[in-house]
N, C-alpha and C positions, 0 to 999 in steps of 0.2 A: 641207359642209366640203371645200374644194378643196385647200388647202395646210395644212401644219402647220409653222409657222416659229418660233413663240415661245409660251411659256405666258402671256406678258403679254397676248396677244391673246384669251385664252379668258375668257369669262364664267364665273360659278360654275355655271350650269346646263350650259354646254357642257363644262366640266371634269368635273362629276359624270357627265354622259352618257358621256364617253370612258371613265371608270373603270368605269361599269356595263357598257359594251360589252366592256371588258377582262375583267370577271367572266364574261360569256358565252363569250368566247374561252378563258378559263382552264378553264371547265367542259368544253369540247370536248377539252382536252388530257389529261383523265383517262380518256377512252374508249380502247378498244383500237385503234380506227382514228382517228388524230388529224387526218387530212387532211379539209379541207372543199372543196367545189367553188366557193366564193364568187367567186374571182377567176380562174376558168378562162378562158383566152383573153387575159388581161391580161399585160403585160410590165413587170416591175419591174427597174430598173437601180440597182445600188448604185455610186454614183460617189464614190470616196473619194480625196481629195487628201492625206489624212493617214493614217498607219498606225493600224490598229484591229484588235482581235481580237474582243472581246466584242460591240461594237455591230454590226460587219459580219456576224458569224456569226448574231447574234440576228435581224437584219433578213432575212438569207437564209433562216433557218429559218422565220421568220414568213411570208414570201412563199410559200415552198414548201408550207407547211401550208394555205395558202389556194388552192393549185393554180395559182398564177401562174407564168409563165415568168420565170426569174431570170437576169440578167446581172450579174456582179460585175466592176467596172472599177477597177483600181488605177492611179493617175496615174503612178507610177514605171514606167519601161519602156514607156510609151505615147507617143502623139503629144504629150501635155502636156509631157513632158520635152524635146520638140523645139521647144517654144514655142507650141503651140496654145492658143488662148484658151478660157476657160470657155464663152463663147457658141458657138464653133465645135464644141467637144466636145459640149455639150448638144444642139445642133442635129443633129449627126451621130447621136447616140443616138436622138433622136426620129425621125429619118429611117428608122431600122431598127425602129421600132415601140414605143418606150418610152411607157408610159402613166403611170408614176410614176417619178420620179427621187429617190432617197435620196442626199442630198448631205452629205458631210463635207468641210469646207474650212478652211484656216488663217486665211482673211480673215473677220473679223466682218462679217456682213451679206451674204455671198455667196449664201446660199439665197434671201434676200428679193429680191436683184437678179435672180436667175434666175427667180423666180416672177412678179415684177412687170414684167419687161422687155418682155414680148411676144415674146421669141425662140422660145418653145416653148409648146405647148398642154398638155403633161403636167403632172400634179400634182407638187409639190415637198415633200419631207419633210426637215426639218433634222435631220441626224444629228450636229450639233456644228459650230459656226462660230466659230473663233478663241476669244476670251474672252467671247463674247456669250451664246449659249444652247445648251442641249442638251435640248429639250423632252421627248423620249420618255424620257430618263433621269429627269426630274422626275416624269413621269406614272407610271412604274413604281415610283418611290420612294413617291409618294403612295398608289398602289394597295396596296403592301406595308404601309405604315403604317396605312392605313385598315382593312385586314384584321386587323392586330394589335390595333388599338384597338377596333373594333366587331365583329370576328368575323363570324358568319353574318348579322349585321344591317347589313352594310356598304352594301348596295345603296341608292342614292338619297341617301346621306349624305355630308356633307363632313367636315371635321376641326375643327369649331368648338371653340375653347378649348384645343386641344391645344398644349402648349408644346414647341417644338423648338429645340435648340441646333445651329447649323451651325458647325463648328470647323475653322480652318486657313487655307489659302491662298485667301481670298475674292477677292483681286485678280485672279488668273489663272483662276478657276474659272467656267466656263460652267454647270456643274452647280449651283453655289451660286446663281447668278442665276435660273436656271429654277426651282429649288426655292423660292426666296424668293417669286417672283411667284405660283406655283401654290399653295403652302401658304397664303399670305396670302389669295388668292382663295377658298380652301376654308375659311377661318376660323381657321387656326392662328395662334399667336403665335410669331414667329421672333426669335431672338437670334443675331446673328453674332458669333463669337469668334475672335480671332487677333491676331498682332502688328500694331502700327500700320503697319508698312511693307508689310503684305500686305492692307491695306484700300483699296478703290478711292476715288478722288477723288469727292467729292459723296455719300458714303455716308450722310451725315446726312439726305439727302432720301429715302432708301429707307424702305419701310414695315417697319422692323425696329429692334430695340434693338441697340446695338453695345457690345461689351465686349472688353477686352484682357486680362482675367484669367479663365482657365478655372475655377480653383477657386472664385472668387467667383461666377461665373455658375452653376455647378452648385449652390452653396449657396442662391443667391437665387431662381433660376428653378425649381428642382426639376423638371427636364424630364421630359416623357413620352417623348421621343426625343432622341438625340444622334447627329448625322451628322458623321462624321470625313471630312475631305477630304485627298486626296493633294497633297503639295507638288509643283507642276508645274515642276520644274527646267528642263525643255526649253523653257519659255516665259520663262525668266528670263535677263536679260543682265547683271544686277548682283547683288551680294550683298544679300539682303533680310533676313538674320539672321546673327549671328556664326558659329554652328556648328550642325551637326545635333544635337549633344548638348544645346545650350541650347534649341533648338526643341522637342525631344522632352521635355525637363524641364518647360518652361513650358506647352506647348500639346498635348502628346501625351496620349492616353487610356491612362494607365499602369494597372497593377493597383490601385494605391492610389486613383486617381480613379474607376476602375470600381466599386470597393467603396463609394465615397461617393455614387454615383448612387442614386436611388430604386429600390427592388426591382423595380418594374414598368417601368422605363425601357428602351426599345428602343434597341439599338445598331445604327447603319446605316453603310454605307460603299459608295460607288459603284464602288470597285475601279479599277484593281488596288491592293491594299493593300501598304504597306511595314511589315511587322510589326516591332515593336520601335522604330519611329520615330514614326509618327502614331498607332499603335494596338497595344496589347499583345495577345499571343495569347490570354490568358485572357478578354479582352473579345471578340475576333473569333470565338472558338470557343464562346462561352457560349450557352445556350439562348435568351438574350435577343437574340442577334445575328441580323440578318435578311440577312446578306451573300449567302448562297446563295439565299434566297427572292427577293432582288432580281434575281439572275441568271435564275431561273426565270420571274419575272414579266415580264422583258424580252421574252420571246417573245410572250406573250399581249398585252402592251401594244402591241407593234409590229404584231401581227395586227390589233388594233383600229384603230390609226392608218392602216394600209394600207387596211383595209376602208372606213373612213370617207372617206378622201381619194380612193381609186380609184373608189368607187361614187357619191361625192357625197352620201352619206347625211347627214341632218341631225344636228347635234350641239349 
């Protein structure tokens, strides 16, 4: 496994293998000494053209716990702000010894261009590209959900028959896309819910059921998990819904809707959350919420991704 660019590229066996390696990495993080010598002598560069806190810190922690040398590069204040191209930036980083480049970029497809261009020999990990994909987020979500569903019997298993609602701004969400491809590959049944204005063109061809009525979807699907998405105002140039109040009323996970969910339904959110808007505190803070588990799983998942790409281990 040389690059990780998209969950759409993963077969079921590959996806399950990544989750199983994540289990191995998670087990090491319960030890008193959490650091492994696995990537000693390797250099991992976090190349972020967009602001990030959770993803950048998670990748940095993952690389350090594998004993890699880590360089974190923010585009703001660098040569990029002076007009340097992605090609020149990446080649400069490889010239100083980068073995893996973790790239977050506002342009959809930028990691694939970097990986397939022949500009560099380093492995490329997609940390989020435009409205395209965010594969490690989907992997950590699937890992968290698999643990909640199967418990200690998770290893080697998918998510066959698990019913998942993904709710909110589907149009701008790379998390929704990556989760859809991965969850479907693992055997889950996905329903996408949100306002018509926040559904992508051509969504009818996606392997999911589409609903514009959250209450109806909860009643009909009886989900095993519900994933609430953040409305990405920073990617919006037009008004996609009349008001925040209307959005929250129609598509937010309110206390009333939370009470209507099946008692075993897991509540997920990739973060950062807008409490009281897309999700009520009673849902976010309940024992059924996996929000903090997802953050914890992020380090183990990214350790697995870095290990598999940096060493070329089979997946």
